[in-house]
C-alpha positions as CSV (number, residue, x, y, z in Angstrom):
1,M,-6.0,-0.1,-10.7
2,T,-8.1,-1.0,-8.2
3,V,-8.6,-4.9,-6.3
4,S,-11.7,-6.3,-4.4
5,I,-11.0,-6.7,-0.8
6,L,-13.4,-8.1,0.9
7,G,-15.7,-8.4,-2.1
8,H,-14.6,-4.6,-2.2
9,K,-13.0,-2.5,-4.8
10,V,-10.4,-0.3,-3.5
11,E,-8.1,1.6,-5.3
12,V,-4.6,1.4,-5.5
13,L,-1.9,4.2,-4.8
14,E,1.3,4.8,-6.5
15,V,3.2,5.9,-4.0
16,K,6.0,7.8,-5.2
17,G,8.4,10.7,-3.9
18,D,5.8,13.0,-2.0
19,L,3.1,11.9,-4.2
20,N,0.2,10.8,-2.2
21,R,2.6,9.8,0.5
22,M,0.9,10.8,3.4
23,C,-2.7,9.2,4.6
24,R,-5.3,11.5,4.1
25,R,-7.4,10.1,7.2
26,S,-4.8,10.4,9.6
27,G,-1.8,11.6,8.9
28,I,0.7,8.1,8.2
29,D,3.4,8.0,6.1
30,H,2.0,5.7,3.1
31,L,5.9,5.5,1.9
32,Q,6.7,4.1,5.6
33,L,4.0,1.8,5.5
34,K,4.7,0.6,1.8
35,H,8.4,-0.2,3.3
36,E,7.7,-2.1,6.5
37,A,5.4,-4.0,4.3
38,R,7.9,-4.8,1.4
39,A,10.5,-6.1,3.9
40,A,7.7,-8.2,5.5
41,R,6.8,-10.2,2.3
42,Q,10.1,-10.5,0.9
43,A,10.8,-12.3,4.4
44,G,7.7,-14.3,3.6
45,G,9.6,-14.9,-0.2
46,F,6.2,-13.9,-1.9
47,D,6.3,-11.3,-5.0
48,V,6.8,-8.2,-3.5
49,D,5.8,-5.8,-6.7
50,E,2.8,-7.9,-7.3
51,S,1.4,-7.3,-3.6
52,V,-0.5,-3.9,-2.2
53,V,-0.8,-2.8,1.4
54,L,-4.0,-2.0,2.9
55,C,-3.9,1.4,4.5
56,T,-6.6,1.1,7.1
57,H,-6.9,4.7,8.5
58,C,-8.3,5.6,5.0
59,G,-8.8,2.6,3.2
60,L,-6.6,2.9,-0.1
61,A,-4.4,0.1,-1.3
62,V,-0.8,0.9,-1.6
63,A,1.0,-0.9,-4.1
64,L,4.1,-2.2,-2.8
65,K,6.1,-2.1,-6.8
66,V,9.4,-0.1,-6.6
């Protein structure tokens, strides 16, 4: 799956368990990023299962679907 962000196609990662968990460029935890973004989207009343969050370190999008 890919999404377009500012006119550029971005790969969407499915973070499940340890698969794609750590950012390749910074070592941050994509799973933690996913959970924080899910909480923020839910608090705003948005559909989290159809949302993604962009890792600004590696440029990949992380699907928020559980």
